[in-house]
C-alpha positions as CSV (number, residue, x, y, z in Angstrom):
1,M,-7.4,-13.1,8.7
2,E,-7.5,-14.9,5.2
3,T,-3.7,-16.1,5.1
4,Q,-1.4,-17.1,7.2
5,I,2.0,-16.5,6.7
6,Y,5.2,-16.1,9.5
7,E,8.0,-14.6,7.9
8,P,10.6,-12.6,8.6
9,V,9.8,-8.8,7.2
10,E,11.8,-5.3,7.5
11,V,9.3,-2.9,8.8
12,I,10.2,1.5,9.1
13,V,8.6,2.8,12.0
14,Y,8.7,6.0,14.0
15,F,8.3,6.0,17.7
16,H,6.3,9.5,18.9
17,N,6.0,9.8,22.7
18,L,5.6,5.9,23.6
19,H,3.4,5.3,20.0
20,I,4.0,3.8,17.6
21,E,3.6,4.8,13.9
22,I,4.2,2.1,11.3
23,V,4.9,3.6,7.8
24,R,5.6,0.9,5.5
25,F,7.2,-3.1,5.7
26,K,8.8,-5.5,2.9
27,W,7.8,-8.5,2.1
28,N,9.0,-10.6,-1.2
29,N,10.9,-7.5,-2.7
30,N,7.7,-5.9,-2.3
31,I,6.9,-2.9,-0.7
32,Y,3.7,-2.5,1.7
33,N,2.7,1.2,2.6
34,V,0.8,1.6,6.1
35,S,-2.5,3.8,5.9
36,N,-4.3,2.6,9.2
37,L,-3.0,0.8,12.5
38,N,-6.1,-0.4,13.4
39,S,-5.4,-2.2,16.3
40,Y,-1.9,-3.8,18.7
41,W,-2.1,-6.1,21.1
42,R,0.6,-7.4,22.8
43,V,1.5,-11.5,24.1
44,P,3.5,-12.9,26.9
45,L,6.8,-14.3,25.8
46,G,9.1,-15.0,27.3
47,N,10.7,-12.6,30.0
48,G,9.2,-10.3,27.3
49,F,6.0,-9.6,25.0
50,E,5.7,-9.7,21.2
51,Y,3.5,-6.8,20.1
52,H,1.1,-7.3,17.0
53,F,-0.2,-4.7,14.7
54,T,-3.2,-5.1,12.7
55,V,-2.4,-2.7,9.8
56,F,-4.0,-1.4,6.1
57,C,-2.5,-0.9,3.5
58,R,-4.9,0.7,1.2
59,K,-2.9,1.0,-2.5
60,Q,-2.0,-2.1,-2.0
61,G,-5.5,-3.1,-0.8
62,V,-4.4,-5.5,1.7
63,L,-5.0,-5.5,6.0
64,C,-1.9,-7.4,7.5
65,E,-1.3,-8.6,11.0
66,L,2.6,-7.4,12.0
67,S,4.0,-8.6,14.7
68,F,7.4,-7.6,16.9
69,N,9.7,-9.7,19.2
70,L,10.7,-7.9,21.7
71,N,12.8,-10.8,22.9
72,D,15.4,-10.4,19.5
73,F,14.1,-7.3,18.0
74,K,12.4,-9.0,14.5
75,W,9.9,-7.9,12.5
76,Q,7.0,-11.0,11.1
77,L,4.0,-10.9,9.0
78,V,1.6,-13.0,10.7
79,Q,-1.2,-13.0,8.4
80,L,-2.5,-11.3,5.0
81,E,-6.2,-10.3,3.8
82,N,-6.9,-9.6,-0.3
83,I,-9.7,-6.8,0.6
């Protein structure tokens, strides 16, 4: 990934039988439509975990890394790369 951001984002997700589908997120007053969830992993954090996701937004031409903190239920845009 190219640009490290670490800023809060608003995210719309669906949960299906223990699977997550990230639909879109909002950052800097821009809406990013998620086309593909490429990978995910979890990182131990305090008493819980932080989940990281790499997503591709075809319409906007970007590959992003998002994180979700299970301790405070907040999302962050970690990295963004123009494709």
